[in-house]
N, C-alpha and C positions, 0 to 999 in steps of 0.2 A: 504494500500500500504506500503510495507516494504521499507523504505529509507536507510536501513543499508548499502546497496551497492551503494548508490548515489555517483556520482562523478561530479566534475565541468569540463565542457568542454568549451573551448573558444567559444565565439559567432561567428558563421559563417554566413555571409550574402551573398546571391547569388540571383541575379535577372536577367531576360532577358535583362534589360536595362544596366546592369553592366558587362556582360560577353558574350563571343561569343560561348563558348562550351555549350552543352546541358547537361553535366554531372557535378554535384557538389559532392564533396566527403568530408568526415570527417574521418580522420584516427586516429589510436592510441587508439581505444576503444577495450580493451581486454575483451572477453566474454568466460568464461570457457565452455568446452563441456557440453551439457545437462543442461545449466543454462540460465537465462534470464537477461536482462538489461532493466530497465525502462528509457525511454528518452522522452523529450518534444520537439516538433517542433512548432515554431511559423510561420505561413504561412500568406502571404499577397498577395492578387490577383494582377496581373499586372495592370498597368495604363490602363484605358479604360474599365476594366472589369465591367460588370453590373449584376444585379440580373438575375438569370437563367443560367449564364455562369458556366462552370465547367472545371476543369483542373485535369487531371490524372497524378499521379506520382508514382514512385516505390522507395521503400527503400530496398536496396539489401545488404546482408551480404556476404562478400567474405573472403576467406582465400587464400591469394596469388591471383591467377587469377581464382580460382575455386569458383563458387557461392554455398554457403552453407545455405542460408536462405533469407527471405525477405517477403515483403507484398506490395500490390498495394492499393493506396488510391485515393479518389476523393475529391478535394477541390471544394465545391459548393458555389457559390457566392449568398448571400442573400441581401435583402434590409436592410439598416441601421436600427438599433433599435431606434425608435422614442423617447424612454425614455432617451437615452443618450444625445440627443440634446436639451432636455428641461431644 
């Protein structure tokens, strides 16, 4: 992985318990045409989620109001790793 273009982005926290809107946004990430940007997302399942639950979300790239890219992901909740609690 080439981290030559890595940048620091302020931590953005959004959860159903903390907000009323269904849309969370992070602005100010400039991506040149025909290039890529590596990003990391840390996801935490909502309170009450259990093994087998899943949550679908979209990451959408916009230029103004126009959608120019994106992907759909599924957060699958699994049982806790027993090695971590030992």
